[in-house]
C-alpha positions, -999 to +999 in steps of 0.1 A: -121-029-139-126-056-113-110-035-085-132-005-093-163-026-093-155-043-059-146-009-043-173+010-061-148+036-074-151+054-108-126+042-133-110+076-137-105+079-100-091+044-097-067+050-127-053+080-109-047+060-077-031+031-096-009+055-115+004+069-082+010+034-069+029+026-101+051+057-098+058+047-062+070+013-074+043-006-055+025-020-086+035-030-121+013-028-151+010-045-184-012-035-213-036-063-225-053-049-256-075-020-243-070-029-207-041-023-183-035-052-159-020-041-126-002-064-102+013-057-068+051-057-065+052-078-034+089-070-026+081-033-026+048-037-006+066-059+019+093-033+022+068-006+028+050-026+055+083-035+072+093+002+072+059+013+087+061-014+114+096-006+123+090+032+124+055+029+139+042+059+157+075+079+155+092+054+178+067+059+207+057+024+216+030+037+239+013+054+209+012+021+191-009+005+217-040+024+205-038+007+171-029-028+184+007-029+173+025-029+207+054-053+206+050-059+168+079-038+156+075-004+173+109+010+181+114+025+215+127+060+217 
């Protein structure tokens, strides 16, 4: 597993994480012989990022300043 090698994660641990991402709809998978190829579902990932930016810090824009997101999508209360 290329991802596991790059991140230095055991294959069994990585499989569990990828399975959770698949259940969440963030990745798709395709079996290629003995391997499973995973790919991001960019529409879903973009939707998640959009949601996180729009709902950043529970709507408290001041709380976003500590993580460098002020003015980048934080809702004001």
